[in-house]
C-alpha positions in Angstrom: 2.7 -93.8 -66.0 5.8 -93.1 -64.3 8.8 -95.8 -64.8 8.2 -96.5 -60.7 4.6 -97.6 -61.8 5.7 -99.5 -64.0 8.1 -101.2 -62.1 5.2 -102.0 -59.8 2.8 -103.3 -62.1 5.5 -105.5 -64.2 6.8 -107.1 -60.6 2.6 -108.2 -59.6 1.7 -109.0 -63.0 5.5 -111.5 -63.7 4.4 -113.5 -60.7 0.5 -113.9 -61.0 0.7 -114.7 -64.7 3.0 -117.8 -63.5 0.8 -119.0 -60.8 -2.6 -121.4 -61.6 -5.6 -119.0 -62.8 -7.7 -120.4 -59.1 -4.5 -119.1 -57.2 -4.2 -115.5 -59.1 -7.1 -113.9 -56.7 -5.8 -114.3 -53.5 -2.0 -113.3 -54.9 -3.6 -110.2 -56.1 -5.3 -109.5 -52.5 -1.9 -109.9 -51.0 0.5 -107.9 -53.6 -2.4 -104.9 -54.7 -3.8 -104.7 -51.5 -6.2 -101.2 -51.3 -4.5 -100.5 -54.4 -7.5 -100.8 -57.2 -5.5 -98.8 -59.8 -2.9 -101.6 -59.7 -5.1 -104.3 -59.5 -7.3 -102.7 -62.7 -3.5 -102.4 -64.5 -2.5 -106.2 -63.4 -5.9 -107.3 -64.1 -5.8 -105.9 -67.5 -2.4 -107.2 -68.5 -3.3 -111.0 -67.6 -6.7 -111.0 -69.6 -4.8 -110.3 -72.9 -2.5 -112.6 -72.1 -5.1 -115.0 -71.5 -4.2 -117.6 -73.9 -0.3 -117.8 -73.0 -2.0 -118.1 -69.2 -3.8 -121.1 -69.9 -1.1 -122.8 -71.7 1.2 -122.2 -68.9 -1.5 -123.3 -66.5 -1.8 -126.6 -68.3 0.3 -129.3 -66.1 3.1 -131.1 -68.2 2.5 -134.5 -69.9 3.9 -136.9 -67.7 6.0 -140.0 -69.3 6.8 -143.1 -67.5 10.1 -143.2 -66.8 12.9 -145.6 -66.5 14.2 -147.1 -63.5 17.0 -145.1 -63.3 15.4 -141.9 -63.4 14.9 -139.1 -65.6 17.9 -137.3 -64.9 19.9 -139.7 -65.5 18.4 -141.0 -68.5 18.7 -137.4 -69.9 22.1 -137.2 -68.5 22.7 -140.2 -70.5 21.3 -139.4 -73.8 23.8 -136.1 -73.5 26.6 -137.9 -72.9 25.7 -140.7 -75.7 24.7 -137.7 -77.9 27.8 -136.0 -77.1 30.3 -139.8 -77.8 28.6 -139.8 -80.5 29.6 -136.1 -82.3 33.4 -136.3 -81.1 33.7 -139.7 -82.6 37.4 -140.8 -84.0 38.8 -137.0 -82.1 38.2 -137.5 -78.6 37.3 -140.3 -75.8 34.7 -138.6 -73.2 35.9 -140.2 -69.6 34.4 -139.0 -66.9 31.8 -135.7 -66.0 33.4 -133.0 -63.4 31.7 -130.4 -63.3 27.7 -129.1 -64.4 26.4 -125.8 -63.7 23.2 -123.9 -64.9 24.6 -123.3 -68.7 26.6 -126.0 -69.3 28.3 -129.3 -68.2 31.8 -130.0 -68.4 33.9 -133.6 -69.3 37.2 -134.5 -69.1 37.9 -136.0 -72.2 41.4 -137.8 -74.4 42.5 -136.0 -77.4 43.1 -138.5 -79.5 45.2 -136.9 -81.9 47.2 -135.7 -79.7 47.1 -137.7 -77.3 46.3 -135.0 -74.4 43.6 -134.7 -71.6 41.1 -132.1 -72.8 38.3 -130.1 -71.1 35.0 -130.6 -73.0 32.4 -128.0 -72.8 28.7 -129.3 -73.4 25.7 -126.1 -73.7 22.8 -127.3 -71.8 20.0 -128.4 -74.1 17.6 -126.7 -72.2 19.3 -123.6 -73.3 19.1 -124.6 -76.8 15.8 -124.2 -76.8 15.8 -120.9 -76.0 17.0 -119.9 -79.7 19.7 -118.9 -82.2 20.5 -116.3 -79.9 21.7 -118.6 -77.3 23.6 -120.7 -79.6 25.4 -117.3 -81.1 26.1 -116.2 -77.2 27.5 -119.8 -76.7 29.6 -118.9 -79.6 30.3 -115.5 -79.3 31.6 -116.9 -75.6 33.9 -119.3 -76.9 35.4 -116.9 -79.2 36.1 -114.2 -76.7 37.8 -116.7 -74.7 40.2 -118.2 -77.8 41.0 -114.8 -78.4 42.6 -114.5 -74.9 46.3 -116.3 -75.1 48.2 -115.3 -72.0 49.4 -117.4 -69.3 47.4 -116.7 -66.3 44.1 -118.2 -68.5 42.4 -121.2 -69.7 43.2 -121.5 -73.4 39.9 -122.5 -75.8 41.1 -125.0 -78.5 38.2 -125.2 -80.8 34.1 -124.6 -80.6 31.4 -127.1 -82.2 28.4 -127.9 -83.3 27.1 -130.7 -84.0 23.1 -132.5 -84.2 21.7 -131.4 -80.1 24.7 -131.0 -78.8 27.7 -127.4 -79.0 30.1 -127.5 -77.4 34.1 -126.2 -77.1 37.7 -128.2 -76.2 40.2 -126.3 -73.8 42.8 -126.8 -71.7 42.5 -129.3 -69.0 44.0 -127.7 -65.8 45.2 -130.5 -63.3 45.1 -128.2 -59.9 42.7 -126.9 -57.3 40.4 -123.8 -57.4 41.5 -121.4 -54.6 38.3 -121.9 -52.7 39.2 -124.9 -51.7 42.3 -124.1 -50.8 41.3 -121.7 -48.2 38.8 -123.3 -47.0 41.5 -126.3 -46.1 44.3 -123.7 -45.0 42.7 -120.4 -44.2 44.6 -117.2 -44.4 47.4 -117.6 -46.7 51.2 -117.1 -46.3 51.2 -113.4 -47.5 54.2 -114.0 -50.0 51.9 -116.5 -51.5 48.9 -114.4 -51.4 50.9 -111.5 -53.3 51.8 -114.0 -55.8 48.3 -115.1 -57.0 47.2 -111.6 -56.4 49.6 -110.2 -59.1 49.1 -113.2 -61.8 45.4 -112.6 -61.4 45.5 -109.4 -62.2 48.0 -109.7 -65.0 45.7 -111.7 -66.5 42.7 -109.6 -65.9 44.3 -106.6 -67.0 44.9 -108.5 -70.6 42.1 -109.6 -70.9 40.5 -105.5 -70.2 43.3 -104.9 -72.7 41.3 -106.8 -75.1 37.9 -105.2 -74.2 36.7 -108.1 -72.6 35.3 -108.0 -68.8 35.4 -111.3 -66.9 32.5 -110.3 -65.1 32.2 -113.4 -62.3 35.8 -113.2 -60.5 35.7 -115.1 -57.2 38.1 -117.9 -55.8 36.2 -120.6 -57.4 37.1 -119.6 -60.7 41.1 -119.1 -59.8 43.0 -122.3 -60.3 46.1 -123.1 -59.2 47.8 -126.0 -61.1 50.7 -128.5 -60.4 53.0 -126.1 -62.2 52.6 -123.5 -59.6 50.6 -120.9 -61.2 47.3 -119.1 -60.5 44.8 -120.3 -63.6 41.9 -117.6 -64.6 38.2 -119.8 -65.5 35.1 -119.2 -66.9 35.9 -116.7 -69.3 32.5 -117.7 -70.6 30.2 -115.4 -69.3 32.9 -112.8 -70.3 31.2 -110.1 -71.9 33.3 -108.1 -75.0 32.4 -104.3 -74.1 31.6 -103.6 -77.8 29.5 -106.2 -78.4 25.6 -105.5 -78.5 22.7 -108.0 -77.2 23.6 -111.8 -77.2 22.8 -111.0 -73.1 19.8 -112.3 -70.9 17.8 -108.5 -70.3 17.6 -107.6 -66.6 19.7 -110.2 -65.3 22.7 -109.8 -63.1 25.4 -112.5 -63.7 28.0 -112.9 -60.7 28.4 -114.0 -57.9 26.9 -111.7 -54.9 29.7 -112.7 -52.5 32.0 -111.5 -55.1 30.0 -108.6 -56.7 30.9 -105.3 -57.3 27.9 -102.1 -56.1 27.8 -101.4 -59.6 27.3 -104.7 -60.6 24.9 -105.8 -58.3 22.5 -103.1 -59.5 22.8 -104.1 -63.0 25.1 -101.1 -64.6 27.0 -100.9 -67.2 30.5 -102.6 -66.4 34.1 -101.6 -66.9 37.1 -103.3 -65.7 36.7 -102.1 -62.6 33.8 -104.1 -61.7 36.5 -107.2 -61.9 38.8 -105.3 -59.8 36.5 -105.2 -56.6 35.4 -108.5 -57.1 39.5 -109.5 -57.2 39.3 -107.2 -54.2 37.1 -109.6 -52.5 39.7 -112.6 -53.0 42.4 -110.6 -51.9 40.6 -109.5 -48.6 39.3 -113.3 -48.8 43.2 -114.8 -49.5 44.8 -112.6 -46.9 41.9 -113.2 -44.0 40.3 -116.3 -44.7 37.0 -114.9 -45.3 35.2 -112.5 -47.3 34.4 -109.1 -46.4 30.7 -109.6 -46.5 28.4 -112.2 -44.9 24.9 -112.3 -44.8 21.5 -114.9 -43.7 20.4 -113.5 -47.5 21.2 -112.2 -51.2 20.1 -109.1 -50.2 21.8 -108.4 -47.0 24.7 -109.4 -48.9 24.0 -106.8 -51.7 23.1 -104.5 -49.3 26.4 -104.3 -47.3 27.9 -104.2 -50.8 26.5 -100.6 -51.6 26.2 -99.2 -47.9 28.7 -101.2 -45.3 32.7 -100.6 -45.4 34.5 -104.0 -45.2 36.3 -104.5 -41.7 39.9 -103.2 -42.1 42.3 -105.0 -43.2 45.3 -105.2 -40.7 42.6 -105.7 -37.8 42.3 -109.8 -38.9 46.1 -109.9 -40.2 48.0 -108.0 -38.0 50.8 -109.4 -40.1 49.7 -107.5 -43.1 51.6 -104.7 -44.7 50.1 -101.4 -44.7 51.1 -100.8 -48.3 49.4 -104.5 -49.6 46.2 -103.6 -47.4 45.8 -100.1 -48.5 45.8 -102.0 -52.0 43.3 -104.5 -51.1 41.5 -101.8 -49.7 41.2 -99.7 -52.4 39.7 -102.4 -54.9 36.8 -102.2 -52.6 36.1 -99.1 -52.8 32.0 -98.5 -53.5 32.9 -95.6 -56.1 34.2 -97.1 -59.1 36.6 -94.3 -60.0 38.1 -94.5 -56.3 39.5 -97.6 -57.4 43.1 -98.1 -58.7 43.0 -96.9 -62.5 43.6 -100.2 -63.7 44.6 -104.0 -63.3 48.6 -103.0 -64.5 48.9 -100.0 -61.1 47.3 -103.6 -59.1 50.0 -105.5 -60.1 52.5 -102.5 -58.9 51.3 -102.0 -55.1 50.7 -105.5 -54.8 54.4 -106.3 -56.2 55.2 -108.7 -58.5 57.3 -111.8 -57.2 59.4 -113.4 -59.7 58.6 -117.1 -59.3 61.8 -119.6 -60.9 60.8 -123.0 -60.7 62.5 -123.3 -57.2 61.1 -120.6 -56.1 59.7 -120.9 -52.6 56.3 -119.7 -52.8 56.2 -121.7 -56.5 57.0 -124.9 -54.6 54.0 -124.0 -52.2 51.9 -123.2 -55.3 52.8 -126.9 -56.5 52.4 -128.7 -53.3 48.7 -126.7 -52.8 48.1 -127.8 -55.8 48.8 -131.8 -55.6 47.2 -132.1 -52.2 43.2 -132.1 -53.7 41.9 -135.0 -55.9 42.7 -134.7 -59.5 45.4 -137.1 -59.3 42.8 -140.0 -57.6 40.4 -138.6 -61.0 43.1 -139.7 -63.3 43.8 -142.7 -61.2 40.4 -144.2 -62.4 41.0 -142.8 -66.1 42.7 -145.2 -68.8 44.1 -143.7 -71.5 42.3 -145.3 -74.7 44.8 -147.5 -77.2 41.6 -147.4 -79.3 40.4 -144.4 -81.5 36.7 -145.7 -81.5 34.8 -144.1 -78.2 33.2 -147.5 -76.8 29.6 -147.4 -77.7 27.1 -146.8 -75.2 26.1 -149.9 -72.9 23.4 -151.5 -74.3 21.7 -152.7 -70.9 20.4 -150.1 -67.8 22.1 -152.3 -65.2 26.0 -151.7 -67.0 25.5 -148.0 -67.5 24.3 -148.0 -63.7 28.7 -149.0 -63.1 30.4 -147.8 -65.6 30.8 -144.5 -66.1 33.8 -143.1 -63.7 32.2 -139.7 -63.9 29.0 -139.8 -62.1 31.2 -141.1 -58.7 33.8 -138.0 -58.9 30.8 -135.0 -59.9 31.5 -133.4 -56.7 35.6 -133.3 -58.1 34.2 -129.6 -60.0 37.7 -128.9 -59.0 39.5 -128.8 -62.5 38.2 -127.1 -65.2 36.0 -123.8 -66.1 33.8 -124.0 -64.0 29.4 -124.2 -65.7 28.4 -120.5 -66.8 26.5 -118.9 -64.1 23.6 -116.7 -64.8 24.1 -114.7 -61.9 22.6 -113.9 -58.3 19.1 -115.1 -59.9 20.5 -118.2 -60.9 22.7 -118.4 -57.6 19.7 -118.9 -55.2 18.1 -121.4 -57.7 21.0 -123.4 -57.3 20.8 -123.4 -53.9 16.9 -124.2 -53.4 17.7 -127.3 -56.0 20.7 -128.3 -54.2 18.3 -128.8 -50.6 16.1 -131.5 -52.5 16.9 -135.1 -51.6 20.0 -136.4 -53.8 17.6 -138.3 -56.5 15.1 -135.3 -56.2 17.7 -133.0 -58.1 14.5 -132.4 -60.6 12.4 -129.2 -60.7 9.5 -129.6 -57.3 7.2 -130.1 -60.5 8.5 -133.6 -61.3 8.2 -134.9 -57.7 6.5 -138.1 -57.2 7.4 -138.9 -60.6 9.6 -142.4 -59.8 6.8 -144.0 -57.7 4.0 -143.6 -60.4 7.2 -144.7 -63.3 8.2 -147.9 -61.3 4.5 -148.7 -61.1 3.7 -148.2 -65.2 7.1 -149.2 -66.7 6.7 -152.3 -68.8 8.5 -155.3 -67.0 12.5 -154.9 -66.6 15.4 -157.4 -66.8 16.2 -158.1 -63.8 19.4 -155.9 -62.7 16.6 -153.0 -64.0 14.3 -154.0 -61.0 17.0 -153.7 -58.5 18.0 -150.4 -59.5 14.7 -149.0 -59.4 14.2 -150.0 -55.4 15.7 -146.8 -54.7 13.6 -144.9 -56.1 10.9 -146.5 -54.4 12.2 -146.4 -51.2 13.0 -142.7 -51.4 9.2 -142.1 -52.8 7.7 -140.5 -49.1 10.3 -138.2 -49.6 9.1 -137.2 -52.8 5.8 -136.7 -51.7 6.4 -135.1 -48.6 5.6 -131.9 -50.3 4.6 -128.1 -49.1 0.6 -128.1 -49.8 0.6 -125.9 -52.3 2.6 -128.0 -54.4 1.4 -131.1 -53.4 -2.3 -130.6 -54.9 -1.5 -130.4 -58.1 0.7 -134.0 -57.8 -2.3 -136.6 -58.0 -3.8 -134.9 -61.4 0.0 -135.7 -62.7 -0.5 -139.2 -61.5 -3.8 -140.0 -62.4 -3.4 -141.1 -65.6 0.1 -141.7 -67.0 0.0 -141.6 -71.2 1.3 -144.1 -73.2 5.5 -144.2 -72.6 5.7 -144.1 -76.9 8.9 -143.2 -78.2 7.5 -139.8 -79.4 6.1 -138.7 -76.1 9.4 -139.6 -74.7 11.2 -137.7 -77.0 9.0 -134.3 -76.1 8.7 -134.6 -72.3 11.5 -133.2 -71.9 11.8 -130.3 -74.1 8.0 -129.7 -72.8 9.7 -130.0 -69.2 12.6 -128.0 -69.7 11.0 -125.6 -71.7 8.7 -125.2 -68.2 11.5 -125.2 -65.6 13.1 -122.4 -67.8 10.5 -120.0 -67.7 9.9 -120.8 -64.0 13.7 -119.9 -63.4 13.3 -117.1 -65.7 10.4 -115.7 -64.0 12.2 -116.1 -60.7 15.2 -114.1 -61.9 12.8 -111.0 -63.1 11.2 -110.7 -59.8 14.4 -111.0 -58.0 16.2 -108.1 -60.5 12.7 -105.8 -59.8 12.8 -106.3 -56.0 16.1 -106.0 -55.5 16.0 -102.7 -57.7 13.3 -101.5 -55.6 15.4 -102.0 -52.8 17.9 -99.7 -53.9 15.9 -97.4 -55.0 14.0 -97.0 -51.1 17.3 -97.0 -50.2 18.5 -94.2 -51.7 15.5 -92.3 -51.4 16.1 -92.1 -47.6 14.0 -95.1 -46.6 14.9 -95.9 -42.8 15.1 -99.4 -41.5 11.6 -99.1 -40.4 10.2 -98.7 -43.8 12.1 -101.1 -45.0 11.3 -103.9 -42.3 8.3 -105.3 -44.0 9.9 -105.8 -48.0 12.9 -107.2 -46.0 11.3 -110.1 -44.6 9.0 -110.4 -47.7 12.0 -111.0 -49.3 13.7 -113.2 -46.4 10.7 -115.2 -47.2 11.0 -115.5 -50.8 14.4 -117.1 -50.1 12.8 -119.5 -47.5 10.5 -120.6 -49.7 11.8 -121.6 -53.2 14.6 -123.6 -51.3 11.8 -125.7 -50.1 10.7 -125.8 -53.6 7.8 -123.7 -53.0 8.5 -121.5 -56.3 5.2 -119.8 -56.6 4.8 -118.8 -53.3 8.4 -117.2 -53.7 7.2 -115.3 -56.6 4.4 -114.0 -54.9 6.6 -113.0 -51.6 9.4 -111.1 -54.1 6.3 -109.7 -56.1 5.5 -108.2 -52.5 8.6 -107.5 -51.2 9.0 -105.0 -54.4 5.8 -103.9 -54.0 6.2 -102.5 -50.1 10.1 -101.2 -51.2 8.2 -99.1 -53.6 6.1 -98.3 -51.2 8.9 -97.2 -48.6 10.5 -95.2 -51.0 7.3 -93.3 -51.8 6.9 -93.0 -48.3 10.1 -91.6 -47.9 9.8 -88.7 -51.0 7.3 -88.0 -49.9 8.7 -87.4 -46.5 11.5 -85.6 -47.7 9.2 -83.0 -49.8 7.1 -82.3 -46.6 10.6 -81.6 -45.0 11.9 -79.6 -47.3 8.6 -77.8 -47.8 8.0 -76.9 -43.9 12.1 -75.5 -43.6 11.0 -72.3 -45.8 7.5 -71.7 -44.0 9.5 -71.8 -40.3 11.8 -69.2 -42.1 9.5 -67.0 -43.6 7.6 -67.5 -39.7 10.7 -66.0 -38.0 12.8 -64.4 -40.2 16.3 -63.9 -39.7 17.0 -60.7 -37.9 19.2 -58.4 -40.4 22.9 -59.1 -39.3 24.5 -55.8 -40.8 24.1 -53.9 -37.7 26.2 -57.4 -36.0 28.8 -56.9 -38.6 29.1 -53.1 -38.1 29.6 -54.1 -34.8 32.8 -56.2 -34.9 33.7 -53.5 -37.6 33.8 -51.4 -35.1 35.8 -53.5 -32.4 38.4 -54.3 -35.0 38.8 -50.5 -35.8 39.1 -49.4 -32.1 41.1 -52.8 -31.2 43.7 -51.2 -34.2 43.5 -47.5 -32.7 45.5 -49.2 -29.6 48.1 -49.7 -31.1 48.2 -53.4 -29.5 48.8 -56.3 -31.6 47.2 -58.3 -28.8 44.2 -57.0 -29.0 44.0 -56.9 -32.7 44.4 -60.7 -32.9 42.0 -61.1 -30.1 39.0 -59.3 -32.7 40.6 -60.7 -36.0 42.1 -64.8 -34.8 42.5 -65.3 -38.3 45.2 -62.4 -38.5 48.7 -64.3 -40.3 52.0 -63.8 -39.7 52.4 -61.6 -42.2 50.0 -59.5 -41.2 50.5 -59.5 -37.9 54.5 -58.2 -38.8 53.1 -55.6 -41.1 50.8 -53.8 -38.2 54.0 -54.3 -35.5 56.0 -52.6 -38.0 53.2 -49.8 -38.5 52.6 -49.3 -35.0 56.2 -49.4 -34.2 55.8 -45.5 -37.0 52.9 -43.8 -35.9 50.8 -42.1 -32.6 47.7 -41.1 -31.7 45.9 -43.1 -34.8 42.3 -43.1 -35.0 40.4 -45.8 -37.5 37.3 -44.6 -39.2 36.0 -47.3 -41.1 32.5 -47.9 -43.0 30.7 -51.1 -44.0 29.6 -49.5 -47.0 28.7 -53.5 -48.3 27.1 -57.0 -47.2 26.7 -60.6 -48.9 25.1 -63.2 -46.8 25.5 -66.5 -48.4 24.5 -68.9 -44.7 26.7 -68.3 -42.0 29.1 -66.7 -44.0 29.2 -63.0 -44.8 31.3 -61.2 -46.6 31.7 -57.4 -46.5 33.6 -54.1 -47.8 35.0 -52.0 -45.8 36.2 -48.3 -46.5 37.6 -45.4 -44.8 40.6 -43.4 -43.5 43.3 -44.1 -41.1 44.1 -40.5 -39.5 48.1 -40.8 -37.3 50.9 -39.0 -36.5 54.3 -39.8 -38.2 56.9 -41.0 -35.4 59.9 -39.4 -36.9 58.7 -36.5 -39.1 55.7 -35.6 -36.2 53.4 -34.7 -39.1 50.1 -35.7 -39.1 49.2 -38.1 -42.3 45.7 -39.7 -43.1 45.9 -43.2 -45.6 42.2 -44.2 -47.3 42.1 -48.1 -46.6 39.4 -50.5 -48.7 39.1 -53.8 -47.6 37.2 -57.2 -47.7 36.5 -59.0 -44.7 35.0 -62.4 -44.1 33.1 -63.4 -41.5 31.4 -66.6 -39.7 28.4 -66.8 -37.7 29.3 -68.3 -34.6 26.8 -68.9 -31.9 27.4 -65.8 -29.5 27.5 -63.9 -32.9 29.5 -63.0 -36.1 
């Protein structure tokens, strides 16, 4: 079986195994079409994996949720666990960032009386086993080993019951992307300073074997001291390390990813350089070089399109700086700058004293956002003992300032991104109603939960009202998901403590597997797209796959995950078909060309070449340099001087030239010419003979050689 055939089988199987048994036949009809062999292979794999498939098709047990909603309960539990783990060391004050792999909190270091940031691994990832825990520790150790003024330092990494976290410096400032959104293109000196500082930090990391892998304007902070600081080395990969990465998952943000990163190839520091080039382009123009209405469109641009010349969008940009940034954006890593030190040298390293106007601008921009407003709501604790978790739901609903400040993700290490798939999945999760930020499979949870919950205290009852008011929005699902929702609501199990504890883990595992399947299918589809383009597939060949891929994005954005997986597998299949057609077409063209040559063999060029050499001999016999130049247009100045002196020294020249051998390669012929020149010496009057042998290079033109 060829690798291409296996990739196609795997794509269809990955999508089918995640579907309920009753939906698989319809999916296979669409995905396999008339390919009976493909369908047989997939059905065989499905039969072999039936126990797992049956488990996947079983609805998760629904547990009665508190009136505030399961997401809030889970967050409260995590915050409570973190407070217990950090008791006496840190006062947890606010949640300031949340992502696919971690949550970031603002905290107060009680011993050293300073603000710190605490990044805690998401519990769902702990369920993936010891390997994920080791990966998180590795990322903390990797980042902690980097000591540079433009890299956020890591203070410690700790593990406690159900909690794994590391403590890092708290940076008060704003992310670069927010600044660009506010002010547009940055002043040239400011952009140069930021580019130089970030390049210096990355060069340091690269020398220590660390690649960032997710450089973007959101991961560059301007702090209130006037420095650019690189955040989120959490997904950095030690070049020499093996394992601990999720196979087949592309890590990064598509708008900023290098072509080799989009292709999931081995990365070097040149990939970070490309991403920083995108940031540089964004700082200078106020826009990224490649935009599109889908992940695929952006990736296609990274592979195939050149960015619009920077000077067309920023007329006052010096050509040297524009050329430096454009070189960073070369598709081929070998054509970029050799290293980050070269980037710094090309852009210039400004000297930023504290009174430097550029640094003053950076300080002003860093203070223009919301950090100070958040800190104004946070008081430094006077006791080393963190407050206990509020006993009632009503006080819990009002107390945490972190909930009010969740949108202020400006200040700390961005939570680890899981690449294109999680970036895409985050968009579809973000399209759900605010309370419905949970996975689509949990839709409709609030209504039965409120009905089945024990009689709450009056304050809790008032908290439940918003959930009930949003129930129609939760149940307004696409038909494919809504059919399963009533079965989940019909007979909620008793809300026993053990069941309540098990439900989040079960739901997390199901959601984790769902996201993993989507990521795998998306990576497979993008790889199939790339292979088709490399094979020479035309836009018409690619169109059906493009439509299916865009349809998958739309379905996922509306919570129709199973249908999205169908479309991803279909896109991969269609692009694989486009690749086969392109390769077959190329093979047919290659086979057809020799046949044409055999049917209409080219005439032997020797006669034409001998005619050209005869013309050359007659031009020499004329003793006229102009005629020689007409026959031999490539005559050099030195040759012209030599022939002129020769013509002045002889009379009655006879050139007898013979073509001894001819070697034709394409449109070029090499002829070995020999013969004699018979002439009368103009000074002595005596007849002389000179034998000659030379090599002549002739080029075929429409009119002949």
